[in-house]
N, C-alpha and C positions, 0 to 999 in steps of 0.2 A: 392180771392179763388173761388167765384162764376163764375168770368170770365174764370178762368183756367178750371173749370169743364165744362162749356158750350163749350169752344174751343175744349177740348178733345172729347166731345161727337160728335161735328160736324165733326172732323177729322175721328173718327171711322165710322160714317155713310158714309162719302165719300169713305173710303177704302172698306167698304162692298159693296157699289154700283158699284165701279169699278170692283170688283171681280165677281159680278153677270153679268155685261155686258161682261166681258171677257169670262166667261163660256158660255153665250148665243151666242156670236159670234163664238166660237169654235164649238158649237153644230150646228149652222146654216150652217157653212161651211161644216161640215161633211154631213149634210142632203142634201145640194145642189150638192155636188160633186158626182163622179161616185160611184156606190155601191161597197163596199169592199167585198172581198170574205169571205165565211163563215169561222170563226176561227176554228182552230183544237180543239179537246177536251182538249189537254194539255194546249193550250193557254187560253181556257175558264176556266179551273181549276186554272191556275195561276192568271187570272184576278179576279176570285172569291176569291181566297185566299188573294190577295192583298187588296180587298175591305173589308175583314173581319176586325173586331177590333183585336188589338194585343192580348188581353186576350183570344179571341176565337181561334186565331191561335195557341197560346201556349197550349190551352186545346186540340185542335185537334192533335197536335204533341205528347202530352202526351198519348192520347188514342191510337194513332198509335203505340207508343212504347210498349204499353201493349197488343197489338193485338197478337193473336196466331201466325201470320205469321212472326212476327219480330224475327230475329235471335239474335240480340244483346240485352243484358239485359237493362231494362229501367234505365234512369238516375234518381238517387235519390238525393234529397236534403240532405245536411249533417245533420246527426242525432245529436240532442243535447245529450251529454253524461249525464248519470245519476251519474256515478262516473268517475272522471278524471283519467288519467293514473298514476298520482302521489298519488292517493288515496283520494283526496278531494271529498266530496259529493257535487254535483252541485245542491243543494236544498237550497232555502232561505225561511225563515218563514216570512210570511206577514200577516198583519191585525190581529196581536195578541192583543186582547183586554185585556186579563187578565195578564197585565205586572207585577202585584204584585207577581206572582208566581216566578219570577226571584229573588225577594228579599227574599223569604222564604228560598232559597238555595243560600245565598250570597257568601259562600265560593266557590262553584262551579262556580258561575258567575264571581268572580274575577279571578279564575284560567283559565277560558275559554277566558278571555279578551286578546287582543293583548299586546305585550310586552310594547309598549309605553304607553298604557292606564294603564297597571298594575303598571309600574313605577310611573306614575302620581298619582294613588291612594295611592301608598306606601308613597310618599313624602307628599301628602296632609293629610294622616291620622296622621302622626306625627306632622306636622306643625300646623294643626288645633287644636290638643289636647294641644300642648304647648301654643299656643296663647289663647285658651279658659281658661286654668288654670292660665296662666299669668295674664289675665284680672281679674280673680277672686281674685288673690293675690293682685293686685293693688287696687281693690275695697275695700278689707278688710283694707288695709293700709290707703286708703283715708277715709273710714268710721270711723276708730278709731282715726284719726287725727295724724297718724304717720308722714305724709308728712309735717305737720305744725310744728313739734317738732324735726326737723332734727338736730339742733344745741343744743338741750336741753339734757344734759347728765343725768339728773335725770329722764327723760322719758324712760319707758320700751316699746319699740315697739313690734309689733307682729313678725316681721322679722327684724333682725339687718341688717343695711347697705342697706335697700331697700328705695331708694330715688326717684323712678320714674317708669314709665311703662317698660322701657328697663330693669331695674334691676329686676322687677317682672317677666318679660319674661325669663331672664337668670335663675332666681331662679326656675321657672317652669321646665326648661330644666334639671337643676341639680337634681331636685327632681324626675322627671320621669325616667331619665337615671341613677340615683343613682351615679352621679359623685362625688358630695360633695367636693367642693374646700375648704370649711371652712370659707369663707369670709361672706357669707350670711347664717344665721342659724335662725331657728324658736325658739322663747322663750316659756317658760311655762306659761306666762301670757296671752296667746291668745287661748282660747278653740276652737273658730271657725277655727283658723288656724290649730290646731291639727286635727280636723275632716276633713278639706280639704286635709291635708297631707295624711291621711289614704286613702281617696277617690281617690286621684291622684295616689298613689302607686298601688292600686288595679286595677284601670282602665288602668293605664299605662302597667301593666303586661298583661292584657287581649289584649290590642292593640298590644303589642310586640308578643304575642303568635299567634294572628290571622294573622298579616301581615308577620311575619317571616315564619309561616307555609304555607301561600299562595305562597310566593316566593320559598320556598324549594320544594313544590309540583310542581310548574311550572318549576323549573329548572330540577328536576329529572323526568319529564314526559318522557315516552318512545316513544313519537311521533318521535323524531329524530332517535331513534333506527330503526324505520321502514324505514328510508331513506337508510339503508344498506341492506335491504331485497329487492331483485330485481326480477322482473317478465319479461318474454320474451316479446318482442314488438309485436309478432304475436302468434296466436294459429294456430295449424295445424290439418288437418284431413287426416288420412292414415290408412292402414291396420295394425293390430296387432293380430297375431295368427288367421288370416283369418277373422277378424271382424273389422268393421270400428270403429275408436276411435277418439275422439276430445282430443287433447293434448296441454298443455302449460308447460313452464319450470319455476321453481323458484330456487333461490340461495341466499346464505348469504355471504356477503363480509367480515364479521368480523370473527376472530378466536374464539371469545367467542360466543358460540352457543345459539340457542333458545331452551329452555327446554319445553318438552311436546307440540311440534309444531303440529298443525292440520290445514288442508286445507278444504275449502268449496267453492262451486261454485253456483251461482244463474243465472238463465236466466231471463232477464228483457224484457218483450214483452207484448204489449197491446193485449187484447183479448175480445171477445164478447160472452156472455153466450147464452144458448139456449132460454132464455126468452128475449133476446135483450139487456141485460145490458152490457154496455161498461165499462171494467175495464182497466184503463190506468196503464201502468208500472206494470203489474202483475208479481209477483215473483214466479219462479218455481225452485225447487231444482234439481241440476245436480249431480248425484251420482258419486263420485270420490273415492269410496272404503269404504264407511261407514260400510257396512255389513261385509266386509272382514278385516277391520282394516287398509286398505291401506291409509286412510286419515290421519293417525297419522304418522308423518314424523320424521326421524332422519336426520336433515338437516345439514350434515357436508359438503357435496358436492352438486352441483346442481342436482335437481331431475326433471324428466319429469312426470307430473301429467296427468293421463289418465282417460277420461270418456268414457266408452264403450257404443256405441249407440245400445241399445237393444230395446225390445218391450216396456219397461218402460221409455225410453228416449223420450223427446219431439222432437228429430231429427230423429225418427225412420223412417218416411216417407219422409225425406228431401234428395233430390238428390243434385248434385252439382249445377245444374241450379236453382232449387228451393231455395237453400241456398243463391245464389247470388241475388235472387229477394226478399228474406225475409228482415225483418227489426227488429233487436233485438240487445241486448247488454248482454254480459256475464260478470258478476262481480265475481271476485275471491278474497277470503279473507283468509289470513294466520294469525293464532293466535298462541301465545305461551308466555312463561315467559322469561324475560331477565335473563340470568345466573348471571350477576353481581349484579343486584338489586332485583330480584325476582318479579318485577312488570310485569303485563300483557301487552303485546305489540300486536298490530294488524296492518297488512299491507294490503292494498287493491290496486286493479288495475281492468281494464276492457278491453274488446275486442268488437269492433263493427263488423258488417258484413264484411266490407272491410279489417279487420285485421285477418280474418280467412282464411287461405290458404289451399285449397283442394289439396291433392296429394303431400304434402310436409312432410318432417321429419327433426328433429333437428340434427344439426351437433354435434358430440361428442366433449366434452370439457375436458374429464378426460384422462390423460395419466399417465403411470407408469414410474417413474424415478428411480434413484438409491437410493432405500430405502424409497421412499415416493411417494404419488400420487400428481400430479400437475393439477390444474384447470386453463384452459386458458379462461378467461372471455372475451377475444377479439372475440371469436366465440360463445358467449352465445346466441346472437340473430340470428345467421345464420341458415338457413334451406336449404335443397336441395330437388329437385323433385324426387319422387318415383312413380312407376306404381301403380295407384289406380283407381278402377272402379268409373265411374261417376254416377252410379245408387245409389238409397237409400239403407240403411241397410236392409230394409224390402225386397226389390227386391233381394238383395244379399243373404239373408237367404232363400228366396223362390227358388232361383236358386240352392243353395246347397241342399235343400230338394228334388228338382227334380232330381238332380244328384244321390242322395242316392236312390231314388225310382227307377231310371233307373238300378242301380246295383241290386236291389231286383228283378226287372222284368226280368233281364237277367239270373237269376239262374234257374228258371224252365226249360228254353230251354236247359241249360246245363244238367239238370237231365234227360230230355227226350232223349237227344242225348246219354247219358250213358245207358239208358234203351234200346234204339234201338240197340246200340252196343252189349249189353248183349244178346238181343233177336236174333241178327244175329249169335252170337257165339253159342247159344243153337241150332239154326236151323242147323248150319254146323256140330256141334258135334253129333246130333241125340241123341242116347241113352246114350251117355256119360253124358250129362246134366241130364238126368233122373236118371242115376245111382248115380250122385252126390247128387241130391235131395233125392233120396231114402236113401242114406247113411247119411242123416242128415246134408248136407252142405248148405241148404237154410238158409240164414241169418235171425235170429229172429228179431222181431220188435224193440228190444232195439238197435241192431246194425244199423238198418235203421235210428233210431233217431240220433245215433252218426254220421252217414255218412252225414245226412242232416245238423246237427249242425255244422259240419266242413265247410259247404258251407256258413253258415250264422254266421258272427262273433258277431252279436248282441244278438240273442236269439234263442233257439232251436225251430225248426218248428214243432217237434212232439207234442208240447204242444198246438198247435193252431188248431182251427177247420176248417172245409171246407170253411167257409165264412169269413175268416180273410184277404182277399185281393187276388190280382192276383197271387202273388207268392205262397201263401198258398194253393189256389185252384189248382195250378200246381203240388204242391207236392202230394196232395191227389189224383189227377188224375193219377199221376205216381204210387202211391201205389196201387190203384185199378187195374191198368194194371198188376202190379206184382202179385197180388192175383189171378187175372183171369188166368194168365199163370200157376200159381201153381195148380189151380183147374183142368185145362186142362191136365197137366202132371199126376195128380193123377188119372183122368179118363182113361188116356192111359195105366197106369199100371194095373188098375183093369180089363180092357177088356181081356187080355190073360188069366187071372185067370178064368173068367166066361166061356170062350170057353173050357178050360180044364175040367171044371166041366160038 
């Protein structure tokens, strides 16, 4: 072994020396030859990138992808799901030191076990009790000397026809299962056997109740009922009544319905507090109609569940591009009672960022046939593109507010145009207008309020003050002009009267 090690060391040194000499010869040939032209900046950058370590190059590419000038979204590593698509929670409990807590709730522990382990415990529970009590029956027979007086007809044993351990084991099975073949029976001359018989009957009933109860609960668990509650493979974002909404679809494949069904949605995303605390997998509620009662479902046909992206939504400032760059998971939970058994059932699913389609809508699956409605589950997961703005819900709301404000600002100009038209008509008519005003045809302030209220569909302007905004100031400016013209006409009527006097 020492010779092999020394030989390997020598060969390694020789290889290292040959590499050094080769590099030195290449460097000398380059220095002795004609000078090379100056490399271009692109060649220098490529040479520099080639000389970097692989990890540094990967980091540089990642930073370049996150730079503002990049048009394509950065490549994200596949996010680990918190909840799988089939509803299984991808969380494992590790380093649990207080394992005795599982034994304090042994019934739930046995119910939660896998089927093969549950069947193993079921068989072992009965087999061990039979063996345990069979051994005690054999010890009683052995201690009393019944095994030594098998051929003695005058001897009264504790258990008739018990001639060995196998017979004691069979008698234990007959006692616990209350079979009673009648060949092996206990006699009244064995008080310890009578006590053991009572004890085995009581403990056997407890074992039966416990194990049969565990198997019954495990068989009737509504977990398999959740397998017929389906969720759409993707969630979509599109407009509903002029507002951005996040939507997904749920359906029930069975004709026996879920009673008192309700839906919830959670946003799973890590965040950092203002104090610098990092909270991994922080859970935030997504409103799906709790305030209006829309979260309580009558799940007879597939339903599209909608989350309106408003100011209270965590997606209020998320545009299409920001959503593609984000990293989150949406967990949806459907709960209800199974109509056949009355047990509570819960179905879960989740959507990652890549499974949220912006600008899509679900294909309709409900059609009206002759006397009934038919659901086509072949199109349950299908979506189609619809025109949807790429901006955030906040920007969309601000744009709508600016449009409303533009309508408000355009009304004073219409009022001014109407005043100018009326002024031009008064100037052309001369005294006719004055006569109309003199005859009481000047509209009172109440009629002015009605006129302006007809321009504004939201609230009457007459109740607002001069400093209520641009359109309010325009109205009061129009009203002052109207009053000034009324004063001038009154002075014009008073001048002829003074001259006559």
